[in-house]
C-alpha positions as CSV (number, residue, x, y, z in Angstrom):
1,M,-35.9,12.7,32.5
2,A,-39.0,14.4,34.0
3,T,-42.2,14.3,32.0
4,F,-43.4,17.5,30.8
5,L,-46.8,17.7,32.5
6,S,-48.3,20.7,30.8
7,S,-49.4,18.4,28.0
8,V,-51.7,16.6,30.3
9,L,-53.5,19.6,31.3
10,L,-57.3,19.8,29.9
11,L,-59.1,19.5,27.2
12,V,-61.6,21.9,29.1
13,L,-65.3,21.7,28.2
14,R,-66.6,24.7,26.4
15,T,-68.3,27.3,28.5
16,Y,-70.6,30.3,27.7
17,A,-67.0,31.8,26.8
18,A,-66.6,29.6,24.1
19,P,-67.6,30.4,20.5
20,P,-71.2,30.2,20.2
21,E,-72.9,27.1,18.7
22,Y,-75.3,27.1,15.8
23,I,-78.9,27.5,15.9
24,Q,-81.2,25.3,14.1
25,V,-83.7,27.3,11.8
26,W,-86.7,25.4,10.2
27,P,-88.2,26.3,6.8
28,G,-90.9,29.1,6.9
29,G,-90.5,29.5,10.7
30,W,-92.2,26.0,11.2
31,T,-91.6,24.3,14.5
32,P,-91.6,20.5,14.4
33,G,-94.1,18.9,16.8
34,P,-93.6,15.7,18.7
35,G,-92.0,13.0,16.5
36,E,-91.7,15.4,13.4
37,A,-88.1,16.4,13.9
38,G,-86.9,13.3,12.5
39,N,-88.9,13.6,9.4
40,E,-86.2,13.3,6.7
41,T,-88.1,15.5,4.0
42,V,-88.0,18.7,6.3
43,T,-84.5,19.6,7.6
44,P,-83.4,22.6,9.5
45,S,-80.5,25.0,8.5
46,L,-77.6,25.7,10.7
47,V,-77.0,29.4,11.3
48,P,-74.7,31.2,13.7
49,P,-76.5,33.2,16.5
50,P,-77.3,36.8,15.8
51,G,-74.5,39.4,16.3
52,T,-71.6,36.8,15.6
53,A,-69.2,36.4,12.9
54,N,-65.9,34.8,12.0
55,H,-63.1,37.1,12.9
56,A,-59.5,37.0,11.8
57,P,-57.6,36.1,14.9
58,H,-56.6,39.1,17.3
59,S,-53.7,37.0,18.7
60,I,-51.9,33.9,17.6
61,I,-50.1,31.3,19.6
62,I,-47.2,30.5,17.2
63,G,-45.3,27.8,19.1
64,V,-43.5,26.0,19.9
65,R,-44.3,22.4,19.1
66,K,-44.4,20.2,22.4
67,G,-44.1,23.2,24.3
68,G,-47.6,23.4,25.8
69,T,-49.6,25.4,23.1
70,R,-52.7,23.1,23.6
71,A,-52.8,23.8,27.4
72,L,-52.0,27.4,26.9
73,L,-54.9,27.8,24.5
74,E,-57.4,25.7,26.4
75,M,-56.5,27.4,29.7
76,L,-57.0,30.8,28.0
77,D,-60.3,29.7,26.7
78,I,-61.8,29.8,30.2
79,H,-61.8,33.4,29.8
80,P,-65.3,34.6,28.6
81,E,-64.1,37.2,26.2
82,V,-61.8,34.7,24.3
83,A,-63.1,32.5,21.3
84,A,-60.4,29.8,20.5
85,A,-60.0,28.1,17.3
86,A,-60.7,24.4,17.7
87,T,-58.2,22.9,15.3
88,E,-54.5,24.0,14.1
89,V,-55.2,25.8,10.7
90,H,-51.7,25.6,9.3
91,F,-52.5,28.6,7.0
92,F,-49.2,30.6,7.4
93,D,-46.8,27.6,7.3
94,W,-48.4,25.3,4.7
95,D,-48.3,26.6,1.1
96,E,-51.3,24.5,0.1
97,N,-53.4,26.5,2.7
98,Y,-51.9,29.9,2.3
99,V,-52.8,30.1,-1.4
100,K,-56.4,29.6,-0.5
101,G,-56.3,33.2,0.8
102,L,-57.3,35.0,3.9
103,E,-61.0,34.7,3.3
104,W,-60.6,30.9,3.6
105,Y,-58.5,31.4,6.7
106,Q,-61.2,33.6,8.3
107,E,-63.7,31.1,7.7
108,Q,-61.8,28.7,9.8
109,M,-62.2,30.7,12.9
110,P,-65.0,30.2,15.4
111,Y,-68.0,32.6,15.4
112,S,-67.6,35.1,18.3
113,Y,-69.3,38.3,19.5
114,P,-67.7,41.6,18.9
115,H,-66.7,42.0,22.8
116,Q,-64.6,38.6,22.2
117,I,-61.0,38.1,20.8
118,T,-60.3,35.2,18.5
119,V,-57.0,33.2,19.3
120,E,-55.8,30.7,17.0
121,K,-52.7,28.3,17.8
122,T,-50.5,26.3,15.4
123,P,-47.2,25.6,16.8
124,G,-45.5,24.9,13.3
125,Y,-45.5,28.8,12.8
126,F,-42.5,29.5,15.0
127,T,-40.1,27.3,13.1
128,S,-41.6,28.4,9.6
129,P,-39.2,30.4,7.7
130,A,-42.4,32.1,5.8
131,A,-44.9,32.5,8.7
132,P,-43.6,35.7,10.2
133,A,-43.7,37.6,6.9
134,R,-47.1,36.1,6.1
135,I,-48.7,37.0,9.5
136,R,-47.3,40.6,9.1
137,A,-48.9,40.9,5.8
138,M,-52.2,40.0,7.5
139,N,-51.8,42.2,10.4
140,P,-48.6,44.1,11.5
141,S,-50.0,45.1,14.9
142,I,-51.3,41.4,16.0
143,K,-50.3,40.2,19.2
144,L,-48.3,36.9,19.3
145,L,-47.9,34.2,22.1
146,L,-45.0,31.9,22.3
147,I,-44.7,29.3,24.9
148,L,-41.4,27.5,25.5
149,R,-40.0,24.9,27.7
150,D,-36.4,23.6,28.5
151,P,-35.1,22.8,24.7
152,T,-33.6,19.5,26.0
153,E,-36.8,18.3,27.3
154,R,-38.7,19.5,24.4
155,V,-36.6,17.4,22.1
156,V,-37.3,14.3,24.0
157,S,-40.9,15.1,24.1
158,D,-40.9,15.6,20.3
159,Y,-39.2,12.4,19.6
160,T,-41.9,10.6,22.2
161,Q,-44.8,12.1,20.1
162,V,-43.3,10.7,16.9
163,Y,-42.5,7.3,18.6
164,F,-46.1,6.6,19.7
165,N,-47.5,7.9,16.4
166,R,-45.3,5.4,14.5
167,L,-46.4,2.6,16.8
168,E,-50.0,3.4,16.4
169,N,-49.6,3.3,12.6
170,R,-47.6,0.2,12.8
171,K,-44.5,1.8,11.4
172,P,-41.0,0.9,12.5
173,V,-39.6,3.0,15.1
174,Q,-35.9,3.6,16.3
175,A,-34.4,4.2,19.6
176,I,-33.9,7.9,20.6
177,E,-30.2,7.7,20.7
178,R,-30.2,6.4,17.1
179,M,-32.0,9.5,16.2
180,L,-29.8,11.9,18.2
181,V,-26.4,10.4,17.2
182,K,-25.1,9.8,13.7
183,N,-21.6,8.3,13.1
184,G,-20.6,9.0,16.6
185,A,-21.6,12.8,16.6
186,L,-24.6,14.5,17.7
187,N,-27.1,14.6,14.7
188,T,-27.8,18.4,14.6
189,R,-29.8,18.0,11.5
190,Y,-32.4,16.0,13.3
191,K,-35.6,18.0,13.2
192,A,-36.5,17.7,16.8
193,I,-33.1,19.5,17.7
194,Q,-33.7,22.0,15.0
195,R,-36.9,23.0,16.5
196,S,-35.1,23.6,19.9
197,L,-32.9,26.2,18.3
198,Y,-35.0,29.1,19.9
199,D,-32.5,31.9,19.0
200,V,-32.4,30.9,15.3
201,H,-36.2,31.0,15.0
202,M,-36.6,34.0,17.2
203,R,-34.2,36.1,15.0
204,N,-36.6,35.3,11.9
205,W,-39.5,36.8,14.0
206,L,-37.7,39.8,15.2
207,Q,-37.2,40.9,11.4
208,Y,-40.8,41.4,11.3
209,F,-42.3,42.2,14.7
210,P,-40.8,44.1,17.9
211,L,-40.3,42.1,20.8
212,R,-43.2,44.0,22.7
213,Q,-45.6,42.2,20.3
214,I,-44.5,38.7,21.3
215,H,-45.3,37.6,24.7
216,I,-43.3,34.6,25.9
217,V,-44.9,32.0,28.3
218,D,-42.7,30.0,30.5
219,G,-44.1,26.5,29.7
220,D,-42.2,24.9,32.7
221,T,-43.8,27.4,35.2
222,L,-47.2,26.9,33.6
223,I,-47.5,23.4,34.7
224,R,-46.2,24.0,38.1
225,D,-48.5,27.2,39.0
226,P,-50.6,28.0,35.9
227,L,-52.4,31.3,37.2
228,P,-49.5,33.7,37.3
229,E,-48.5,32.7,33.7
230,L,-52.3,33.2,32.5
231,Q,-52.5,36.5,34.3
232,R,-49.6,37.9,32.4
233,V,-51.2,36.8,29.2
234,E,-54.3,38.4,30.2
235,R,-52.5,41.7,30.7
236,F,-50.7,41.3,27.3
237,L,-53.9,40.9,25.5
238,D,-55.6,43.7,27.2
239,L,-58.1,41.4,28.7
240,P,-60.1,42.2,32.0
241,P,-58.9,39.7,34.8
242,R,-61.3,36.7,34.7
243,I,-59.0,33.6,35.1
244,Q,-58.9,32.8,38.8
245,A,-57.2,30.1,41.0
246,S,-60.6,28.3,41.4
247,N,-60.4,27.3,37.7
248,F,-57.6,25.0,38.5
249,Y,-57.2,21.9,40.6
250,F,-54.3,19.5,41.3
251,N,-55.4,15.9,40.6
252,Q,-53.8,13.8,42.9
253,T,-54.3,10.7,41.1
254,K,-52.9,12.0,37.9
255,G,-50.3,14.1,39.4
256,F,-51.0,17.5,37.7
257,Y,-53.3,20.4,37.4
258,C,-56.4,20.0,35.5
259,I,-59.2,22.8,34.7
260,R,-62.4,23.6,36.2
261,S,-64.7,25.7,34.6
262,D,-68.5,26.3,34.6
263,G,-69.2,23.6,37.1
264,H,-67.1,20.8,35.0
265,E,-63.8,19.4,35.3
266,R,-61.5,18.1,32.6
267,C,-58.0,16.9,31.8
268,L,-56.1,16.6,28.7
269,H,-56.6,13.5,26.4
270,E,-54.7,10.6,27.6
271,S,-52.6,10.6,24.3
272,K,-51.0,13.6,26.0
273,G,-48.1,13.6,28.6
274,R,-46.7,10.1,27.8
275,P,-43.9,9.2,29.7
276,H,-40.5,9.9,28.2
277,P,-38.2,7.2,27.4
278,P,-34.8,6.9,29.3
279,V,-32.0,8.6,27.4
280,N,-28.2,7.6,27.5
281,G,-26.5,10.0,30.0
282,T,-23.5,10.7,27.7
283,V,-26.0,11.4,24.7
284,L,-28.0,13.8,26.9
285,R,-24.9,15.6,28.0
286,Q,-24.0,16.1,24.3
287,L,-27.3,17.4,23.5
288,R,-27.5,20.0,26.4
289,S,-23.9,21.0,25.7
290,Y,-24.9,21.7,21.9
291,L,-28.0,23.6,23.2
292,R,-26.3,25.8,25.8
293,Q,-24.8,28.4,23.7
294,H,-28.1,28.7,21.7
295,N,-30.0,29.1,24.9
296,R,-27.6,32.0,25.9
297,D,-28.0,33.7,22.5
298,F,-31.8,33.5,23.1
299,Y,-31.5,35.0,26.4
300,R,-29.6,37.9,24.9
301,L,-32.2,38.3,22.1
302,I,-35.2,38.6,24.5
303,G,-33.5,40.1,27.5
304,R,-34.6,37.5,29.9
305,T,-33.3,34.1,31.4
306,F,-34.9,30.8,32.1
307,N,-33.9,27.8,34.3
308,W,-32.9,25.6,31.5
309,H,-29.9,23.1,31.9
């Protein structure tokens, strides 16, 4: 099965477009002389640059898990008017975070200038029953980004991530066929399969947001030709066109696109883009057959089709 290469794009180095770094401010305006900065009795305070603040996100990448959300965020962060949150906040899908309130959530966002838009990404939002209503309560006009890939490939990628995580933590693992099939039938309760039922989750979102506020990024196209997909995102977010073909280069050794920004080149961490395990052909056909009708229902919901098997 083909490996989903979008995972292997980036982590791009921060450029001037990134959220500004803290400034060291010494007590009383004192400036340390040579050798004095290491004095443990005098320490600086860290303050954000003037004119910056934490802003609630103007746009959220809501999913899907293993769909290319990290690649999309890092590519979008090339834009000088985008401030990207560094981590997945899980505010709207985890009750223990949601009870901390919107002020806490805003504090998790990067410092940004007034001309920048803040973008957060948490893939778990798309499949969370509670997230759509909670996000609407914060901002009913927010713009949402959803990146999707072939749902069958996404299931296998989901399994692969969990498989390697368990290996690294010295936990027992099972073959993918054992997860996909129970008692001779497809295990439709398997979480990885549930996450690929795009129509089910999309219906929930469309109860709270009109389709015009949800831009769907084709994750399979993004890895083959990043620029057109990112230009569509720029237009959706009302950003001036700044991302260019020169921001991407094909790494012949790795076999995928990486990012070039502000004179730096960077690809995704090696933990991303791991090779998928081979899957029994009969089991794979069962999975594709089960997902086929869900895909058709999803196409009808959004008025668009994809080249999914």
